[in-house]
C-alpha positions as CSV (number, residue, x, y, z in Angstrom):
1,M,0.9,8.7,-32.3
2,L,-2.3,7.4,-32.4
3,N,-2.0,5.7,-28.8
4,F,-1.1,9.4,-27.8
5,K,-4.4,10.4,-28.2
6,L,-5.8,7.5,-25.3
7,L,-4.1,10.8,-22.9
8,L,-7.7,12.5,-23.4
9,I,-10.0,9.6,-22.4
10,P,-9.3,10.9,-18.8
11,I,-10.3,14.5,-19.9
12,C,-13.1,13.1,-21.7
13,F,-14.3,11.1,-18.5
14,T,-14.0,14.3,-16.6
15,F,-16.0,16.6,-19.1
16,S,-18.4,14.2,-20.0
17,A,-22.3,14.2,-18.5
18,N,-21.7,10.9,-16.8
19,A,-18.7,11.9,-14.8
20,Y,-20.1,12.9,-11.9
21,F,-18.4,10.4,-9.9
22,L,-15.2,11.4,-10.5
23,D,-13.7,13.7,-7.9
24,Y,-11.0,15.2,-9.2
25,L,-7.7,15.5,-12.0
26,K,-4.7,14.7,-11.7
27,V,-1.5,15.7,-13.8
28,Q,2.1,13.7,-12.7
29,H,5.6,14.1,-13.6
30,A,7.5,11.1,-13.3
31,G,7.1,8.5,-10.8
32,E,7.6,5.0,-13.5
33,I,4.4,5.4,-15.3
34,G,5.7,8.2,-17.6
35,E,7.2,11.5,-18.2
36,I,4.2,13.4,-17.5
37,A,0.9,11.4,-16.5
38,L,-3.0,12.6,-16.8
39,G,-5.5,10.9,-15.1
40,V,-8.8,10.8,-12.8
41,G,-9.3,10.0,-9.6
42,K,-12.3,8.9,-7.2
43,K,-12.4,9.4,-3.0
44,F,-14.6,6.6,-1.7
45,N,-14.0,7.7,1.9
46,R,-11.4,9.3,4.1
47,I,-8.7,7.0,3.8
48,Y,-9.2,5.5,0.0
49,S,-9.2,6.4,-3.2
50,L,-8.7,5.2,-6.7
51,D,-6.6,6.7,-10.1
52,Y,-6.6,5.9,-13.0
53,M,-3.5,7.4,-15.1
54,H,-2.4,7.4,-18.3
55,G,1.5,8.0,-18.9
56,L,3.8,9.1,-21.6
57,V,7.3,9.0,-22.3
58,R,8.3,10.9,-25.3
59,E,10.5,9.5,-28.1
60,E,13.3,12.5,-27.3
61,R,13.3,11.4,-23.7
62,G,13.2,7.5,-23.4
63,G,14.6,6.7,-27.4
64,T,11.1,5.5,-28.1
65,T,8.0,6.4,-27.2
66,I,6.6,4.8,-24.2
67,E,2.9,4.3,-22.9
68,T,1.4,3.2,-19.5
69,I,-1.9,3.1,-17.8
70,A,-2.0,2.8,-14.2
71,L,-4.2,2.3,-11.5
72,K,-3.6,3.5,-8.5
73,N,-4.6,2.7,-4.9
74,N,-4.3,5.5,-2.3
75,F,-4.5,5.2,1.4
76,Q,-4.3,7.9,3.6
77,L,-2.0,7.1,6.2
78,Y,-2.4,10.6,8.8
79,R,-3.3,14.6,8.3
80,F,-0.8,17.3,9.8
81,S,-4.0,20.1,9.9
82,H,-2.8,24.0,10.8
83,I,-4.9,26.7,10.7
84,F,-6.2,27.0,6.9
85,S,-3.4,24.2,5.6
86,Y,-3.0,20.3,5.8
87,L,-1.0,17.9,4.9
88,D,-1.5,14.5,4.4
89,V,1.1,11.2,4.4
90,Y,-0.6,8.2,2.4
91,T,0.7,4.8,0.9
92,G,-0.2,3.3,-1.7
93,L,-0.2,0.4,-4.6
94,A,-0.3,0.9,-8.2
95,A,-0.7,-1.4,-11.3
96,Y,0.7,-0.5,-14.1
97,H,0.8,-1.7,-17.6
98,V,3.4,-1.1,-20.6
99,T,1.4,-1.0,-23.8
100,G,3.1,-2.1,-26.9
101,L,4.1,-5.8,-27.6
102,K,7.6,-5.6,-27.1
103,Y,7.0,-5.2,-23.5
104,Q,5.0,-8.2,-23.2
105,A,7.5,-11.4,-22.0
106,S,5.2,-13.8,-23.7
107,R,5.4,-12.9,-26.9
108,N,9.3,-12.1,-26.4
109,N,12.0,-15.0,-26.7
110,N,14.8,-13.2,-27.0
111,Y,15.9,-14.0,-23.9
112,P,18.7,-16.5,-21.9
113,E,17.4,-19.4,-20.5
114,S,16.4,-19.8,-17.3
115,Y,16.1,-15.8,-17.2
116,Y,13.4,-14.1,-15.2
117,R,11.4,-12.4,-18.4
118,I,10.2,-8.6,-17.4
119,G,6.4,-8.5,-17.9
120,S,4.8,-5.4,-19.1
121,I,2.7,-6.0,-16.0
122,R,4.5,-4.1,-12.6
123,G,3.4,-3.2,-9.4
124,L,4.8,0.3,-7.5
125,F,4.6,0.3,-3.9
126,Y,4.8,4.0,-3.0
127,L,4.8,7.2,-0.1
128,G,3.8,10.1,-0.3
129,L,2.4,13.8,0.9
130,K,0.1,15.8,-0.5
131,G,-1.4,19.3,0.8
132,A,-2.5,22.6,0.3
133,L,-2.6,26.1,1.2
134,E,-6.2,26.2,1.9
135,E,-8.5,23.9,3.2
136,A,-11.4,24.5,1.2
137,T,-9.0,25.1,-1.7
138,K,-9.4,23.1,-5.5
139,H,-5.8,22.8,-5.7
140,E,-3.7,20.4,-4.3
141,G,-0.1,19.3,-5.0
142,Y,1.5,16.1,-3.9
143,F,4.8,14.4,-3.9
144,E,5.6,10.5,-3.9
145,A,8.8,8.3,-3.6
146,G,8.2,4.5,-4.8
147,I,9.8,1.3,-5.7
148,N,8.4,-1.7,-8.4
149,D,8.1,-5.0,-7.7
150,V,11.1,-6.1,-9.5
151,W,13.9,-3.9,-7.4
152,I,12.2,-5.4,-4.6
153,E,12.3,-9.2,-5.5
154,N,15.7,-8.5,-6.2
155,Y,16.6,-7.0,-2.8
156,V,14.9,-10.1,-1.4
157,N,17.2,-12.1,-3.0
158,N,20.3,-10.4,-3.2
159,P,20.5,-8.1,0.0
160,D,24.1,-7.6,-0.1
161,T,24.9,-6.5,-3.8
162,V,21.4,-4.2,-4.3
163,N,20.8,-1.1,-2.8
164,L,17.0,-0.7,-2.8
165,F,17.4,3.4,-2.3
166,G,19.0,3.6,-5.5
167,Y,16.1,2.2,-7.5
168,V,13.6,4.5,-5.9
169,S,11.5,6.4,-7.7
170,L,10.1,10.2,-7.5
171,A,6.9,11.8,-8.8
172,L,5.7,15.4,-8.5
173,G,2.1,16.1,-9.4
174,Y,-1.3,18.6,-9.1
175,S,-4.5,18.0,-8.6
176,F,-7.6,19.7,-9.6
177,I,-10.3,19.0,-7.2
178,F,-14.1,19.0,-8.6
């Protein structure tokens, strides 16, 4: 469980003396990057932000302990404001890596000939909503729905047999803004 300590990296970044460049701390449940994921982020302008997330699926849940590392690129599309509250619609592209040698296709020769080997690095396209009850609050909640690159490719190659919406992952999260 040594790798579990890697979940502490975002916390260390957050509370270190050199972390002034970070804007928020995130906790996320589900969404393809782990049963629980912890991360930090930086908002570069009104439209774009970047998150580093470290996710974990416990052995009891996944049959084996699975860890992921992700970079999420978020693009705000529109903001709905109402008195003191707001709701942002955003989209994004995440690149995530599942740690462990058994997920690296180049090291695993246990697959049929001419079979597409799924690698340990995936892409995830998502659409989300985030908001808060007060404009000036430090607490923000969010919800995301996404699909990874493997299922998009399967759908493009087999549109009659693959229902793309059957493979959408959902995530629920919280951000604490510094």
